[in-house]
N, C-alpha and C positions, 0 to 999 in steps of 0.2 A: 310913812316908811316904805309901804308897798309902792307908792307912786315914785319915790326916790329910786327904789330898786329898778323899776321899770325904765325910768329915764336912763339909769346907768347901764342897763342891759336891754337894749332895744330889741334884740333878736328874740328875747323871751316874749315880749309883747306881740311880736309878729307871729310867733308860734301859737300863742293863745288865741289870736284872731282867727287863724286858720282852723283851729279846733272848733271854735264856736260856729264858724260857717259850715263846717262839716256836719256838726250835730244838727244844725237847722235843716240842711238838705235831707238828712236821714229821716228826720221827723216828718217832713213833707211827703217823702216817698212812701213811708209807712201809712200815712193817712189815705193816700190815693189807692194803695193796694187794698186796704180795708173796705173802702167804698166800692171798689170793683167787685170784691168778693160778696159783700152783702147785697148788692144790686144785680147779681147774676141772674136770678130767677125772673127779675122784672124786665131785663133787657131782651129784646127780640133779635136774635142773630140773623144775619142775612142768609137767605135761602139760595141754594145752587141746584140747578136741574142737571141731573146726571146725563151725560151724553149717551152712555150705554151701560147696561149691567155687565158684571163680570161673567164672561161666557162659561167659565168653569163652574161657578156657583149656580148660574142659571141652568146649566145642564144637569147638575146634581138635583136641583129642585124639580126639574122636569122628570127625571127618572123616578123620584119619590112620588110625584103626582101620578105617573104612569102606572105604578104598582096598585093604586087604588081606583083606577079607571079601566075601561075596556080598551080594546085595540084601536078603535076609531079615535077615541079621545087622545090616546098616546101619539098617534100620528099627527093630530092637530097640534098638540103641544110641541112635538119635535119640529113641525113646520114653522111654528111661531118663533122657535129659536133660530132655525136656519135662515129664514127669510125675515130678518129684522129690518126696520126702516133705515138703520144706520149702515147696513150692508148694500141693499139694493133699493133704488127709488121705488116708491109704491106703484107707479104707473108701469114699471117694467116687470114686476113680479108675475103678473098674469101672462105676459108674453113669454117669459122664461119657462113657465109651467107648460104653456101650449107647445112651445118649441120642443120641450123634452118629450111630451106625448107624441108629437109628430115624428120625432126621431125614433122613438120606440116602435111606432107603427111601421115606419120604413124598414127598421132593423128586422122586424118580424116578417115583413113581406119580401124583402130582398133575397134572403137565402132561398126561399121557395121558388122565386122567379128564376134565380140563377140556376138552381138545381134542375128546374124544368127545361130551361134553355140548354144546359149542359147535356141533359139526357137526350134532348132532341138532336143536338149536334152529334153526340156519340152514336145515336141510332143511325143517322145519315151516313156517318163515317163507316160504321160497321157494314151497312148495306152496300156502300161503294166498294169496300174491300172485298166483300163477298162476291159482288158482281165481277170485279177485276179478277179475283181468285178463281171464280167459276169459269170465266173466259180463258184464263191461262191454263186451267186444268183441261178445258175442252181442247185447246190447241195442242197441249202436250199429249192428251189422250189420242187425238187424231194422228199426230206424228208417230206416237208409239204404235198405233194400229197399223199405220202405213208401213213403218219399219218392220213390224212383225210380219205383215203380209208379204213384204218383199223378201224377208229372210226365209220365209216358208216356200217362196217360189224363186229360188236363184236361177239365173239363166243357165241353160245347159248347152247352148250353142253360141260360139264366138264367131264374130264376123271380121274378116281382115281384107286389106288390100296388100299390095306388095310392100308398102311402106307405112301403113297405118293400122291401128286397132280401132275398129268402128264401134259406135254405140248400137244398142238394139234398134234404135230408130233409124239408123243409117245402113241397115242390113241390105238395102237395095243396091248399095254401092260396092258390096263385097265381091271380091274376086275368088275367095275361097273361105270355107268355114271349118270350124273345129268343134267336135262334140266333147263336152266335158263330163266325165263320169263323177259319181259321188266320191269315189276313192281319190280321184285326182284333185277334186275340190278340197277335200280334207287334207291331202298332202300339201297343196298350195297354202292352206291356212296354217299348217304346222311349220312350213319353212319361213313364212312371214313372222310367226310367233317366235321361232327360234332366233331369227336374225334381228328382229326389231321389237322385242317385248317391251323394252324401256323407252322406245321412241314415241313421238307423238303420232296421232292418227294419220296425218299427212305422210309421215315417214313410212308407216305401214303400207299405205296405198302405193307409195313410190316403189317399195320393194316388190310388191305384187306386179306393178307395171314392168319392172325389169324382167321378171320371169316371163311375162306374156310377150314382151318385146323380143326376147330370145326365141320364144316359140314361133313367132312370126318370121324371124330372120332366117335366111338360108345358111347363115354361118353357124347355127346352133342346132341341136336335135329337134325332131319334129313332134315330140309329145311333151306334155308337162312333166311326166315322170322322168323321162330321159334328161330333160333340161335340169331338173333339180338334182338328179344323181350323177350328172356329168362330173368326172374326176377333177379335183382341185379347183372347184368353182364355189361351193358353199361350205364354209367351215363347220356348221352344225352337222352336216352329213358325215364329215370325217371324224369328229369327236363324239358322235353319238347323241348329241343333244336333240336332234330332230325326232328321235324315237321317244324321248322323255317328256316333251312339252305337250300341254293341252291348250288349244287355242281359246283365248278369252273372247268375250262379247265384242270388244272393239276390233280385235283381229278379224273376227268373222265378218263384221260389217265392212271393214276395209277391203277384204278380199272380194266380197260381193260387189262393192263399188267398182273395183278394178275390172271385174268380169263384165260389168254393165258398160264399160267404156270410159269411166272417170279416170282422169290422168293428173298426176302430180309432177311427172317428169315427161319429157318429150319422147316421141316414138323411137328415136335413135339412141336412147339411153340404155346401155347394156351392162354397166358395171356400177358397183358401189362398194365402199369400204369405210371402216372407222379408222381414222388416222391415229387415234389413241390406242387401239387394240391390235391393229393389223401388224403382222410380222413381215409380210411381203408387200412392199410398196411399189411394185412394178407398175400396177395400174395407175397409181398416182403420178408416176413419172412419164408414162408412155401414152396416157389417154388424155382427152380434152375434158377439163372440168366443166360441169354443167350447172350444178346446184348443190347447196348445203341444206339439209333438213335434219335438225337435231344433231346427233353425233355422226351422221352418215354423209359422206361426200359422194355425189353421183357424177358419172363420167360417160362419154360416148366414144 
């Protein structure tokens, strides 16, 4: 009856066959698994050589070992971790260590060498500066002494020809002389100060030259005092500034230079004025322009 049923329903037979095959395969897989489990202790697993230990675990182990050893052993353990064969070839480890020691020695010696060299250079530079400074100070000191000596010995005699103011060295050519008193020298310094206080040194010398040129000329008074106080010639005399000023050092030197024959304007220069301040421009329009020094225009 079963066989008849199977023949009538072939798909059932096919299903039963699949089930039987499946059960057979399951049984075989179970037997292999049991055999592998029971024989696990007897089978020798293949061995693998580790390429390198875990650096973190190795370092932890090194620290634990260092706690139970002295400082020297700790350094050796740390060195064994840092310089492992998988990091640096064995033949290069010694070279690296020697190179590190050489660099340390050079690093220790180099600052000292540079410091010594820098100190030597600084010493030479300081000596050179001191030598130059001493030479400059000597020159300045000599000039100051010379200027001081000259200021203490201003010329008291002026030498003239009919057309020129002579230097002290040219006195042999003089056709007439003029004796300068201390009062007149001070008066000359005051008029230069009053007229050219804000002018450069050359401008102060030029103002003194004008006064001395007038002294020499037959067209003006015959004394320094009369030249300065001549009416309508120098504005500081009229407005009273001449009496209020005190000559400064530069003014004193400029007057002394003019007395010694130094000239910033020619011997035929008799007038000057400031075009910015002058109210009367007659000189500017009637005289021949010679030179501009500072704010002053000079004429002959």
